[in-house]
C-alpha positions, 0 to 999 in steps of 0.5 A, a space after each residue: 465500498 472498500 477497494 474503490 479509487 486510488 488512495 496514496 500509500 507511498 509511505 506506510 508508517 508502522 507504529 506500536 499500538 502500545 506506545 502513546 508517545 509514538 502514536 502522538 508523533 505519527 500524527 505529525 509526520 507526512 506519511 500517507 498511511 499510519 498503521 497501529 500495530 497489535 502484532 509484532 511491535 506489541 508484546 503479548 502482555 501489552 496487547 489488551 491495553 494496546 487495543 484500548 489505546 488504539 481505539 482512543 487514538 483513532 477516535 481522538 482524531 487529528 490524523 488529517 488525510 492519512 489512511 488509518 489502519 490497524 494491524 491485528 494478529 494472525 488467525 493462528 493466535 488467540 488474539 485475532 478475534 478480540 483485536 478485531 471486535 474491540 478495535 472495529 466496534 470501538 473505532 470502526 467509524 474512524 478506521 480505514 482498513 484492517 491489516 491481516 498478517 501472515 495470510 496463507 489462504 483465501 479463507 482467512 480473508 473471508 473469515 475476517 470479512 465476515 467478522 467485520 461485516 457482523 460488527 458493522 451491522 451490529 454497530 450501525 456502520 456502513 457495511 463494506 467501507 472498511 478495507 482489508 490489507 493482506 500481508 504475504 509472509 510465507 511460501 503458502 501465502 505466495 502460492 495462494 496470492 491470486 485467490 487471496 486477492 479476490 477473496 473479498 471486495 474489501 481487499 485493497 492491498 497485497 503486502 510483502 512481509 520479507 522477514 517472516 518470508 525469508 524464514 519461511 523459505 530458509 533464505 540464508 540471510 539475516 539482513 531483511 531486504 538485502 540480497 542473501 550471501 552468495 546470490 551475486 546475480 539478479 534480485 533474490 526477491 524478484 519472483 516474490 515481488 512480481 507474483 505479488 504485483 501481478 496478483 494486485 494488478 490483475 485484480 485492481 489492488 495496490 502492491 506494497 513492499 515491506 520494511 527495510 530494517 536498517 533504519 539509519 541507512 536512508 541510502 540503503 532504503 532508497 536503493 531497495 525501495 527503488 527496485 519495487 518502485 521500478 517494477 510498479 509497486 505503490 509504496 513501502 513500509 517505513 519504520 522510522 520518520 527518516 524513511 518517510 520522505 525517501 518513500 514519498 519521493 521514490 514512489 511518486 512520479 518525477 515531476 517531468 514524468 507527471 507533467 508529460 503524462 498529463 500532456 499526453 492525456 490532453 493531447 490524445 483527447 484533443 487529437 481524437 476529437 472532432 477539432 483535432 481531426 479524429 486521429 488515433 495517432 498523433 505527434 506531441 513534440 518528437 513523440 508519437 502517441 496513441 491509445 497505448 500511450 494514453 494507457 501508460 500515461 494514465 498510470 503515471 497521472 493517477 499516481 501523481 494525482 493521488 500524491 497531490 502533485 501539481 502540473 508545472 507544464 501544460 500542452 496546448 493544441 497547435 494553432 490551425 
């Protein structure tokens, strides 16, 4: 069923569904996820042909371990149902999730779920395997984010869409992701990011930050990405190959933190066992660990394992 297990989404690469050149390039890049876009990156007159291009690209394969996602148009347009039916009917067996932009109410997620379910039953696909990614891009969507997160078991991620959101709330800025002029203390996006993160974590979903449009400013990307990564976000959109390595690094644990988390888990398992004395609290080096330590370590180890990290240090039980 969609939504189960941890699937790394540190870097979510946006690719215009109308560009065969960019689609071919995306297969060679180290992004965790590629989403083929039928919405903003695809001109209205190009959308019908782009659907066919996307179906062919998904069925041709060559995507490796990358998550394969298609962003359809939002429900207020005339294109949504054709986007979903053509793409899912044509390539549902090779599609991991459908991304729905500008989600405002849980009913919009329910409608997408029902449509995908009908297609799966008609085509003989496994019902419920294809996930949904919900993109929050305006004030109404944010106020409904908890209901949106629980609207369907297919929901896997909640995504912040900063550009449309900034316009939605009349933010006085034209630079997506940067602080608006005059906001000189704190982070103008903190409430938005935390609201999305709380809804995601409360319902076992992933939280994904939106794009940084200054694509040549990799240092700026790292700085902005570092904010949401510090809060606990799982990944960020990337618009250019030059942003991928920065995203993968920013949303992965540091090697020393990953090693330490794995060592805490090993040590806690041993100390709480018969051989370790059935202790609820113990020392690992100069640090006391207990059940709370184990829970914190599980978060870091889970992200590291999803990213394919390997241990470089291993804890061993003390000699008796």
